[in-house]
N, C-alpha and C positions, 0 to 999 in steps of 0.2 A: 740744647734750646738755649735761645737768648733771647735780650731786650731789643727793640732799638727806640733813643728818646727824639724829642721833637725835631730836632737835630738833625734823624737820619744816623748817628752817631749810636754804636753797639756796645752791650756793657752784658754784666751778668751772664757769659758766655762759660756753656755747662755742658761742653763736646762729650758725646759717646761715639766712641771708634770702637773698629773690630779688633782694635789692639791699642793698647797705651802709648805705643812711641807716635802713633798719629794724633793725639791731646795737642801739644807743645805745637803742631803746624796747623792742626782744624782752627785754634784758638786766634794765632799767627794772622790766621786768615780774614777770620772774624773782625776782629778788632779793625783790620785794616778797610774793609769795605766798608762803605758808605750808600744807605738805604733810601729811597725815596717817602719821608714821612708820611704816615697814614693822614687817614682826614674824616671827620665823620661831621655831620653836619657846616660841613663848609671850614671846621677851627682841626687844626694841626692839634695829633694826639700821639702820645707814646703806644705801644705796641710792646706787652710782655709775653713770654712763652711759645714767639715763635721756634719753629721747626724749617734750618733752614739745611737741605742735604747738600753735606761736598763729594764729591770722590777723589781722592790719591792717586794718583798713579806712581809709582815706582820702575824708574827704569830698567829694562828685562822681565819684568814679572806685569804682563797683559793681562794675567785673569779675576775675574770678577768676583764680584762677594756676592751671592746672590742669596745667599741665606742671612738675612738682618736681624735672625733671631739670636745672633752671636752680640749684637751689641751690646757695650759697655759703657757704663757712665767715666769717667777719667775720678782716679784715686787720687789723683796730684793737688795736692794744697797749694802749692806754688801756681794752679793755675784757675784763674778765676772763671 
């Protein structure tokens, strides 16, 4: 999950990954992306608790993870 502020910048990124090794890459990717800010009644507003799926591919490993029940929250305290 993540939040997007009124400038389209992400914050409070909490990755849920199939393996903890992916958490840092997912966090870095979401820190770099900028979103179009949300609007309500013509005003720009922040958004919270956004789920934004990412698919990370490792060279030489074409298999996809179809069982999403195995996703876990990242427990690394160094990752926001």
